[in-house]
C-alpha positions as CSV (number, residue, x, y, z in Angstrom):
1,X,154.8,17.3,121.9
2,X,154.2,14.0,120.3
3,X,151.9,11.3,122.0
4,X,155.4,9.5,124.0
5,X,155.7,13.8,125.7
6,X,152.3,14.0,126.6
7,X,152.3,9.8,128.4
8,X,155.8,11.4,129.8
9,X,153.6,14.0,131.5
10,X,150.8,11.4,132.8
11,X,153.1,8.9,134.3
12,X,154.0,11.8,136.6
13,X,150.9,13.1,137.1
14,X,149.4,9.5,137.8
15,X,152.1,9.2,140.2
16,X,153.9,6.8,138.4
17,X,157.4,8.3,137.5
18,X,159.0,11.1,139.2
19,X,159.7,13.4,136.6
20,X,158.6,13.2,132.3
21,X,161.6,11.8,130.1
22,X,164.9,10.8,131.2
23,X,167.2,11.9,134.3
24,X,170.3,12.6,135.1
25,X,172.9,13.1,131.9
26,X,173.2,15.7,130.6
27,X,169.6,17.2,130.8
28,X,166.7,15.7,132.7
29,X,163.2,16.0,131.2
30,X,162.3,15.7,127.8
31,X,164.8,16.6,124.7
32,X,164.1,17.6,121.6
33,X,166.3,19.0,118.1
34,X,166.2,20.2,114.9
35,X,168.1,21.7,112.2
36,X,166.8,24.7,113.5
37,X,167.3,24.4,117.2
38,X,167.0,22.4,120.0
39,X,164.2,22.2,122.9
40,X,163.9,21.4,126.3
41,X,160.9,20.6,128.2
42,X,160.7,19.6,132.4
43,X,158.1,18.5,134.3
44,X,158.3,16.7,138.0
45,X,156.9,16.8,141.2
46,X,157.1,19.9,143.2
47,X,158.0,18.8,146.7
48,X,154.6,18.6,147.6
49,X,153.8,22.2,146.6
50,X,152.4,20.7,142.8
51,X,154.3,20.1,139.6
52,X,157.4,22.3,138.3
53,X,157.8,22.8,134.6
54,X,160.4,24.6,132.7
55,X,160.3,25.1,129.2
56,X,163.9,26.2,127.1
57,X,164.3,26.4,123.4
58,X,167.9,27.1,122.1
59,X,168.0,28.1,118.4
60,X,170.8,27.0,116.6
61,X,173.6,29.6,117.0
62,X,171.0,31.7,119.3
63,X,171.0,32.6,122.8
64,X,168.6,30.3,125.1
65,X,165.4,31.3,126.1
66,X,163.0,30.1,129.2
67,X,160.2,29.9,131.1
68,X,159.1,28.6,134.2
69,X,156.5,27.7,136.2
70,X,154.8,26.2,139.6
71,X,151.2,23.7,138.9
72,X,149.0,23.9,142.4
73,X,148.2,19.8,142.5
74,X,144.4,21.4,141.7
75,X,146.0,22.9,138.5
76,X,147.5,19.8,137.8
77,X,144.4,17.4,138.0
78,X,142.8,19.8,135.7
79,X,145.5,19.2,133.4
80,X,145.7,15.9,133.7
81,X,142.2,15.8,132.5
82,X,142.6,18.1,129.5
83,X,145.1,15.8,128.4
84,X,143.9,12.4,128.8
85,X,140.9,13.9,126.7
86,X,143.3,15.3,123.8
87,X,144.7,11.2,123.8
88,X,141.0,10.5,123.9
89,X,139.7,12.7,121.6
90,X,143.5,12.3,118.6
91,X,142.7,8.6,119.2
92,X,139.3,8.5,118.8
93,X,138.5,5.8,122.1
């Protein structure tokens, strides 16, 4: 994940967006494609139950592999602090 992707997740955690990345269209979430395949990352609010995460990887010519998880509100607060500190550390703020 790059800085823009981290910013998208933080925007959801700060209640500025419902979902990280793009919504609608061919796919929702954050999408990256390389010559080796594609990866999608979905991070969104889960109807008052915390947050929903889905990470999917499809190698070129291969089968889709995905992982899904729900974060509690408490776990999401820890994630928010970790991501904010990672940005601060990277830019030495």
